[in-house]
N, C-alpha and C positions, 0 to 999 in steps of 0.2 A: 375172877368169873376166868375161867382156861377158854385160851381164843389158840386163835394158831394163824403169825405173821403172813402176809402174802409176801411170798416168793417174789424175787426182784424184776423177773421179766414177767410177772403176774400185774403186778402195780404199773407196769409201766404200761401195759394194753391198758387198766382202768384207767391213766393219766391220759391215755392217747384218747379218751372218747368225745364228744359233744353233741351236741340234736341234731347235726347235721350230717355224724358222721359215729353211727354207732359203733360201737364193738362187741358183735354178737356173731359169734357160728349160729348156722342153721342147719336143718334138714327135713322134708319132705317125702313122711315114707309113703306111699299106695301100698292097700292090705284089698286080697279080694275076702270078699264079706263069705260068714258065716250063717248060715238061715237059722232064722231066730235069735242074731244079733241085733241087735240097733244102737246108735251112735248114744243115745243114753248111760246104753251097759259102756260100752267103752269108754266112755268120758271116765263112772264112776271105777274101774279099774287100771285106767291110764294116772285118776288121780289118789287114789291107795297105794300101787306102788313107787310113785313118786315122792307120796311123803315117808314111803322106808326106807328111801338112799337119807342119812345122815349129811350127806355133803351138800344136798339139795336146799337143806333145812337151815344153810348155814350167807349171813350177808355178811356186807366190807361195814369197819367201823374203823374212825380215823385212831391213831394211837399218840400219845404223847409219845412215847420213846422206843423204835430208834426215832428222831424227827423226820416227817415228812411221810412215817411208816402208816401202814395199816393192817388191818388183821380181820378175820374171819371169825367171827361172832355169832353163835347160834340165838336165830332170832325168836324172841321170848312169846313172839305173836304170831305164828306162823301158823298160816292157814293155806291150806294147800288150793286148796277152790279159789283164792288171787291169783294163782300160778294156770290154771288149767279152767279153758274154757271151749266150748261148743260153738263153731259157726257154721251156719246153715247157708250152706250156697243156691243163688238163685238157676236158675230152670237154665240148662242149655247143657254142652258137654261136659263130663262133671273134670277131667282131668284140664282140662283148658279154665275154667273155673276156679281148684285147687292154685295152679300157677297163678291167678291174676291173683286172687284170695292171698297168696300167700305173699306176692308183692309186697304189699299195703303191708301185711301186717308187720313183713322187718323193716318196712319204713322206721314204726316207731322203738324209741330207746327203752331199754327196761330200766323199769323204776328202779332209780339205786339204792333209795332206804329197804329196799326188800331183796330177798336172797335173786339174786340176776338169772333168772330161767324164767320161761314160761313153755305151755304144750297149748298145741291147739286141736281139737279133733275136728275135720273138716268132715261133713255131710249134707249128700241133695237135696231132693227136695223125696225122693222114694225112702230114704234112709237105709241103702244098699249098700252102695261103695263108701268107705271115707279113707281119709287120709288124715294123716298125724301132722304138721309142723311143729319139730322143738327148735327152740334159739335160747340160746346159753351165750353168757357173756364170754369172753374170750379170756378174763382173767380165770373162770372159773373152770375152765378148761380148753387145751388145743385136740385136736384130730382126734388121739389113741385114748384122751381122759374122755372124751364126747363119747366115744366107743362105748367105754366100758360105763358111764350112765346109761346109757340105754339099754347093754345087756342086761341091765338091771331092773328094763321095763320090760322087756319081752320074754316070751311065757319061758324060752327054753334054760333063762339063770334066773329070774324072778325070785321063784319059789324057793330056789337050793340057796340061793345065797341069804335072805334074807333068815334061813334055820343058822345058817353058819359062820355068817359076821356076828361080831362084834365088836361095839363101838368100841373104838380106838381111842382116848382124852388125847384130842390134841396136846401141840406142846406152847407152854405160857408163853406169850410175849415179853411176861416182866421182870427188866434185868435184878439183880442179882446186885449188892454192894459194889463187886470189884468191878459190874461193866461202867456205872455210871460216868466216873471219870474216863473212860475211857468214850462214850460219845460222845464228851464234850471236846476232848483232844481232837477226837474225827472230823467235827462237824468242819473247820478248813477246810479239811481235805475233800469233803464232799461234794464240797459250794465248786473245789477248783473240777472234779470229775466229769458234776454238769457241764462245765463251759468245755470239757471235753469232746461230751456226746456228739456236738453241733462239730467242733475241729475234724473227727471221725468222721461225721456225714459227709461233711466238705468232701474231705478227700478221695472218698468213696464214689462220687458224684459225678454226674452228666449233664449235658445241658443240649446234644442234638437235635433231642424229639421237640418238635415245632409244635407250636403253643397252639398249630387247627388240627392237632391231629382227633381221631375221636375217639383214642383213649389216654387221651387229657383231657379236663373239664371239672372248672368252678362246680362245686356240691351245688344239685338243686335240691338236698334234701329229700328227692326222691327215688323208688327204687323200682327194679324192671327185673323179672326175673324169664329165666327162657331155662328148658329143657331139652337132654340130647340120650339117646340110647345107641350102642354101638353094640355087636357082637363080639365079644373078646376073644373066643375061637381066629376068629380072623386079626387080632391085633395079634392074638398069638403065630398066629401063620406065616406076618410081615416078619415077625422077630426071629421066627425057627430059619427065613432065607436071606435075613438082613442082616441077623446077629445085633447086639447090644441087648436092651431090655423091654419090657414089655412099656415099661415109662416111657422112653424112648420115644418108642413104637407112636405112644398118646403126645406126647410133646411134639412130634412132628406133625401129628394131626391135628394140632392147635393153631400149628406156624401155617397150613395148607388151608387149612378154614379161615385163620384171618387174613391170608391174601384172596381168599376168592370174596372175602366178603369186602375188603377193602375195592377192589376192582370194580366188583356189582356198583356199592357207591357210589362209584365213580371216584371215590377217594381217591388224593395221591401217595402209591407209595415210598413210604420214611425210605430218607434213604439213611438213617443211621439204622439199625437192626433196634426195633424194639427190644427193652430188655423184658423178660419175665423172673418174677422172685420164688424159687420152686424151694419153698422148706424141706423142711429135713428133719426128721425125729431125733432126739440123741438119747434116747430109750432104750437100754438095753435089749436084746430080743429076748423074750420070755421072761422079763421085771414085767411084774407090777406096773400101772399107769401110773400108781401115785396122784396126787392132790396138784401138783405145779407144768406145770409149760414148762416143757422142755424140747427148745425149739433150736435150732439154725435155718441157714437157707443156702442155696444155691444162685447166681445169676445166668438168666441163660440168655442167649440175644437170639432172638428169633431170625430163622431166616426168611424173612415173609418176601423177600427179594426175588430170593432165586426160584424158576417156573418147573423144574424139575420136580418131582413130590419124590424121588428117591435121593436125588444129588439133597434135598431139603435132608429127611434123613441122616443123611451121614453126615452132613453139618452139627444134625442137633446130638447126633451117638457124640461124633467127637469132640463138643463142647464138654458135652454131657461127661466124659471118661475125664477130662483136665478138669473141670470141678472136681471127680469122686479122689484124683489122683494128688489137688493138691488138700484137699481137707477142706471141710465147712469152717473151718474159722477164718480165712482169707476175706477180703474184697465188703463190699459192701451188704451183702446178705449175710455178713457175723455181725451187723450192727444186733441181733438179738444175742448173740454172744457175751458181746459188749454190755449190754443193757441186764444179763444178768451177771454181771460183775459189779455193776456199781452200787451203790447203799441209796433208801428211798429219800432224801433229799433231792439227790441227785436227779431222779425222776421226778419230781414234780420241777421241779424248771427245767430238764433237759427230755420229757417227752411232747411238750409240744411246736418244742424245736424240728424234734426227730418226727413230728409228723407233717407240719411244714414242708418236710424237704423230701418227702417220700416219692415226689412225683420226678425226683433227676438220682432219684437211685434206683428205681424201677416205675414202668410203664404198667403192668398188670402182675396179678397173682393169680399162680396156674400151680394148685396143691392137689395132691392124691391122698384121697382116705381109706384106710384100708379098713377092711369087714369082715368080719366071722362066714367062712366056706360054706355052712354049713343052712337051710331053709331056719330064717325066722318068723315068728309070727306072735300075734297078738289078739288073746282072748281065742286061742284056737283059729283065727283067720291070718290064712297066711302073708306074710309079706312080701309083694310084688315088683318092686321098685323102692329104691330110694337114692335122693336127689341131696349131696352135701352141696351146701352153699355158704361160701365164703365173705368177709366184710370187705366193705370199699375203705381203701387207704386214701387222704385225702388229696384232693387235686386230679384222682384220676377216678374214670366213668366203667373199669372192666373189672371183674374175678370170676376163676373159674376153676370149680372143682370137680373131682370125677370120684368116683369109688365102685369097685367092683364086685357085683350081687349076684347070684344065681346064671351064671353065664354071658352076662353083660356087664356093660360097662358104664351108668349112669350118671350123666355129666349136670351139672347146676353152675347156669349165669347166672349173675348174679351183676347189677347194672345201673347208670344214673339212668333214670326216669327219661328225662329230657335231652341225656346228649347220647343215650345208646335209644331212640324209639324204635329201632328194626332189630330189635337180638335177637328175635325167632330166627332170621334171616341168619344168622350169625349160627346159630344151634343147629338151622339145614344145612352149612355148610360140612359140617366135621360127619355128618355120614358120608356125603358127596365125598368129602376128600378121603374118608377110610377106604372106602370104593376103590380110587384112581389109586392107591396106593398099592391096594394090592394087585390088581389087575397090573401097573405095572413094574411090579416085583414079577407075580407071576409069569411077565410076560417075556424075559429075558434068564 
């Protein structure tokens, strides 16, 4: 039987998951309806296109060799309708109800015996406006790979891809005779390197953030979502005036939004800067997305104690410049690189330890997911907005993901529902912070 071994980092994401900490990415996409198109038609179109993507027919199975490994194997009983569902929302504001429903659906871990993904068509009572929620396990896709899978669903690339692509037989995980002795010889080394994961995590960790911070919380297993939309041209105006990158501006907006939110809820501003883990793709520009995760990360102290918005931006820009000069292979952010070098058995032992240590490595995740610049649609219905969503690390209560599409920056916030019941207030603070930053930049 042909199969493909999970890459080391994919295997780490697979072992990091628990019932309270599902490791799936998400995206909530809103579409403008086309006359004559209803939710049932969109559901069938989504099912047809998803079934045509070979990667979405694969599930994870354990293997004997290498020890502790797992492989992607075609699901012989694959039924796309087990993965694509329709959810009718109650009456009320459609976008508000869609975000609420998406939060409830994001709480549910993906069934591990099946291909690890789900898609939901969310429709209102009048069968007009609709949204699509996508859940992909992090072992299946990083942000870039998720975009590539999404491209096979949307109108612009689905049909040409189906005609051009030929299935590529996956590599076999079965070892040759000369490899069997190597597996036995390496077993002791694998156990040693498993312990090394914990040592590396502890060397890069810190304990300054107090347990009372709203960014640190024991998981309740609940999820709350919120969304925000920023004007991308405003971001670019600030970038042109102040230097740096658009991502620097967005990270400064996150820092200022967190400061505003903490003050509004009468929380203490942390004495130590909250650490953001900022993922970095290791894919070469223009290279195909491939099948495995290719990630490292930078660590960024968010200057929430700084009251001046331009000073916050300058601090973020300087810190990101230092990160880029050092490269993504240093500090706690490089744990993903370390994980990518370890053998499978090390992940089985080391992933739970690394998951428990996440809160002493960083305080929240802030990630950007690039999207195509062209107008996208599904069944002829234009894509109006798409909010990416990131998984929550163990012991943390907030993750922020951003994508730029259609002249807007769409932000998706995922939080522990009990730790952050006022997530909408935080989402609102980003727009206010961008306006303050723009005003301060224009005034000088």
